[in-house]
C-alpha positions as CSV (number, residue, x, y, z in Angstrom):
1,M,42.1,-178.1,-184.9
2,T,43.7,-176.0,-187.6
3,S,44.6,-177.6,-190.7
4,L,48.1,-177.3,-192.0
5,P,48.4,-175.2,-195.2
6,E,49.9,-177.1,-198.3
7,S,53.5,-176.1,-198.8
8,I,56.7,-176.4,-200.9
9,E,59.7,-177.4,-199.0
10,I,63.3,-177.0,-200.0
11,E,66.2,-178.3,-197.9
12,T,69.7,-176.9,-198.5
13,G,71.3,-179.9,-196.9
14,P,70.8,-183.0,-195.0
15,N,69.2,-183.2,-191.6
16,P,68.5,-179.3,-191.3
17,R,68.5,-178.0,-187.5
18,H,67.1,-174.6,-188.8
19,A,63.9,-173.7,-190.5
20,V,62.5,-170.6,-192.6
21,I,58.9,-170.4,-192.8
22,W,58.1,-167.8,-195.7
23,L,54.6,-166.5,-196.4
24,H,53.8,-165.1,-199.9
25,G,51.8,-161.9,-200.8
26,L,48.1,-161.6,-202.0
27,G,47.4,-163.4,-205.3
28,A,50.7,-165.3,-205.3
29,D,51.5,-169.0,-203.9
30,G,54.3,-170.6,-202.3
31,H,56.2,-170.9,-205.6
32,D,56.6,-167.1,-205.4
33,F,59.6,-166.9,-203.3
34,E,61.1,-170.4,-204.1
35,P,63.6,-168.6,-206.5
36,I,65.1,-166.7,-203.7
37,V,66.7,-169.6,-201.9
38,P,69.9,-169.9,-204.1
39,E,70.2,-166.0,-204.2
40,L,70.0,-165.9,-200.4
41,V,71.8,-168.8,-199.0
42,E,75.6,-169.0,-198.1
43,R,77.4,-172.2,-198.5
44,S,78.9,-171.7,-195.0
45,W,75.3,-171.7,-193.3
46,P,73.9,-174.7,-191.6
47,A,71.5,-176.8,-193.2
48,L,68.0,-175.1,-193.6
49,R,64.6,-176.3,-194.3
50,F,62.6,-173.6,-196.2
51,V,58.9,-173.9,-196.0
52,F,56.7,-172.0,-198.4
53,P,53.1,-172.4,-197.7
54,H,50.2,-171.8,-199.9
55,A,47.5,-169.3,-198.6
56,P,43.9,-170.4,-198.8
57,V,41.9,-169.4,-201.8
58,R,39.2,-166.6,-200.7
59,P,37.2,-163.9,-202.1
60,I,39.1,-160.4,-202.0
61,T,36.7,-157.5,-201.4
62,I,39.2,-154.8,-203.1
63,N,39.4,-156.9,-206.0
64,G,35.8,-157.1,-206.7
65,G,35.3,-160.4,-204.8
66,M,37.6,-162.3,-207.2
67,R,38.9,-165.5,-205.4
68,M,42.7,-165.9,-205.1
69,R,45.0,-166.9,-202.5
70,G,45.0,-164.6,-199.7
71,W,46.0,-164.8,-195.8
72,Y,43.1,-162.4,-195.2
73,D,40.5,-160.3,-197.0
74,I,41.5,-156.7,-198.0
75,R,38.3,-154.4,-197.9
76,G,39.8,-151.1,-199.0
77,M,43.0,-149.1,-199.5
78,D,42.9,-148.1,-195.8
79,F,44.5,-151.1,-194.2
80,A,43.9,-149.8,-190.7
81,A,40.0,-149.7,-191.3
82,G,37.7,-152.8,-191.4
83,Q,40.4,-155.2,-191.0
84,D,39.5,-159.0,-191.6
85,E,40.2,-159.8,-187.9
86,A,38.8,-163.2,-188.3
87,G,41.0,-164.0,-191.5
88,I,44.0,-162.6,-189.7
89,R,43.5,-164.9,-186.7
90,D,42.9,-167.8,-188.7
91,S,46.1,-167.3,-190.5
92,I,48.0,-166.7,-187.3
93,A,46.8,-170.1,-186.3
94,K,48.0,-171.6,-189.4
95,V,51.4,-170.3,-188.8
96,E,51.5,-171.7,-185.3
97,A,50.5,-175.1,-186.9
98,L,53.5,-174.8,-189.1
99,I,55.7,-174.0,-186.4
100,A,54.4,-176.9,-184.4
101,R,55.3,-179.2,-187.2
102,E,58.8,-177.8,-187.4
103,V,59.2,-178.5,-183.5
104,A,58.0,-182.0,-184.0
105,H,60.8,-182.4,-186.6
106,G,63.1,-181.4,-183.8
107,I,63.6,-177.7,-184.9
108,P,62.8,-175.4,-181.7
109,P,61.3,-171.9,-182.2
110,S,64.7,-170.6,-181.3
111,R,66.0,-171.9,-184.6
112,I,63.0,-170.9,-186.8
113,L,62.8,-167.7,-188.9
114,L,59.5,-166.5,-189.8
115,A,59.4,-164.4,-193.0
116,G,57.0,-162.7,-195.2
117,F,56.1,-160.3,-198.1
118,S,53.2,-157.9,-198.1
119,Q,50.1,-159.7,-196.7
120,G,52.7,-162.5,-195.6
121,G,54.8,-159.9,-193.7
122,A,51.6,-158.7,-192.0
123,I,51.0,-162.2,-190.8
124,T,54.6,-162.7,-189.8
125,L,54.3,-159.6,-187.5
126,A,51.0,-160.4,-186.1
127,A,51.9,-164.0,-185.4
128,G,55.5,-163.8,-184.4
129,L,55.0,-161.1,-181.8
130,R,52.1,-162.8,-180.0
131,R,54.2,-165.9,-179.3
132,T,55.2,-166.9,-175.7
133,E,58.2,-168.7,-176.9
134,P,60.0,-166.4,-179.3
135,L,61.3,-167.3,-182.7
136,L,65.1,-166.9,-184.0
137,G,63.8,-163.8,-186.0
138,L,61.1,-162.2,-188.0
139,V,61.5,-160.8,-191.5
140,A,58.7,-158.4,-192.8
141,L,59.1,-157.1,-196.4
142,S,57.0,-154.5,-197.9
143,T,54.2,-154.6,-195.1
144,Y,52.8,-153.3,-192.0
145,L,51.6,-154.4,-188.7
146,P,47.9,-155.5,-188.6
147,L,45.4,-155.6,-185.7
148,H,47.3,-152.7,-184.1
149,D,44.4,-152.1,-181.6
150,T,44.7,-155.1,-179.9
151,F,48.6,-155.5,-180.3
152,P,49.6,-153.8,-177.0
153,A,47.6,-156.0,-174.9
154,E,48.3,-159.3,-176.9
155,A,51.9,-158.9,-177.7
156,S,54.3,-161.2,-175.8
157,K,57.1,-159.7,-173.9
158,A,59.4,-162.4,-174.7
159,A,58.5,-162.1,-178.3
160,L,59.1,-158.3,-178.5
161,A,62.7,-159.2,-178.0
162,S,62.9,-161.2,-181.4
163,P,65.2,-159.4,-183.8
164,I,63.2,-158.0,-186.7
165,F,64.3,-157.1,-190.3
166,M,61.8,-154.7,-192.1
167,A,62.4,-153.5,-195.7
168,H,60.2,-151.5,-197.9
169,G,60.2,-149.8,-201.3
170,R,60.2,-146.1,-201.5
171,F,57.8,-146.0,-204.5
172,D,55.6,-148.9,-203.4
173,P,52.0,-148.0,-204.8
174,V,50.5,-151.0,-203.0
175,V,51.5,-150.7,-199.3
176,P,52.9,-147.1,-198.9
177,E,56.2,-146.9,-197.4
178,A,54.7,-144.4,-194.9
179,L,52.6,-147.2,-193.3
180,G,55.4,-149.7,-193.2
181,K,57.7,-146.9,-191.5
182,M,54.9,-146.1,-189.0
183,S,54.7,-149.8,-188.1
184,H,58.4,-149.7,-187.7
185,D,58.4,-146.8,-185.5
186,W,55.5,-148.2,-183.3
187,L,57.3,-151.5,-182.8
188,K,60.5,-149.6,-181.8
189,A,58.4,-147.8,-179.2
190,M,57.2,-151.1,-177.9
191,G,60.8,-152.2,-177.3
192,C,61.4,-154.3,-180.5
193,S,64.9,-154.6,-182.0
194,V,64.0,-153.6,-185.7
195,E,66.4,-153.2,-188.6
196,W,64.8,-150.8,-191.2
197,H,65.9,-150.7,-194.8
198,S,64.3,-148.4,-197.7
199,Y,65.2,-149.1,-201.4
200,P,64.2,-147.2,-204.5
201,M,61.7,-149.8,-205.8
202,P,58.1,-150.4,-206.0
203,H,56.1,-153.3,-204.4
204,S,58.9,-155.9,-205.0
205,V,62.2,-157.3,-203.9
206,C,65.4,-155.9,-205.1
207,A,69.0,-157.5,-205.2
208,E,70.4,-155.0,-202.5
209,E,67.4,-156.1,-200.3
210,I,68.5,-159.7,-200.6
211,L,72.1,-158.9,-199.8
212,D,71.1,-157.1,-196.7
213,L,68.8,-159.9,-195.6
214,R,71.4,-162.5,-196.2
215,R,74.0,-160.3,-194.0
216,W,71.1,-160.3,-191.4
217,M,70.3,-163.9,-191.4
218,A,74.1,-164.9,-191.3
219,A,74.4,-163.1,-188.0
220,R,71.7,-165.4,-186.5
221,L,72.8,-168.5,-188.2
222,V,76.3,-168.8,-186.6
């Protein structure tokens, strides 16, 4: 049985009936996106439970084997070559365990948003689009689609209908925007409903992006 990762939880009101599970990037932790809650949430929205899990600590090959929090190993700058399939699938299972916990709390998948930045965004796409029961939506920031070779056979037809918000920085030196755009184009070709945004920023998040994401989320939380 997959163990639940430790998480930070923030509720924007009593008895939340919607949840947002937000996965951080390599080397960060669940605290990384904690400050986004007051910037993102509108008062008119229903109560939300934000869940910010901590990835496991593991050695990261591209960083000389240094141990840090990561959803999977990165073996080189060519993200498509030599992917850590075992690590990615283990993190997909961890996401499923987090979703199951929210369901046990009375929040169905249709009211759960899965979001992530960089590595966390990669796991968001990999997990969210393989589910037989689709989520309310997927948010993939400054990221790409991993395990692309097996994706067409493993993707769930129901989950491919999930709305997706993808955003990327045009000056990203870590995950090149071209890789994110390639993933976007591929998902569109698979029939996904993807909203794409590009911003003049590096590997980060900007105020305009938060405003665009707020608008996108508001349309799904009515």
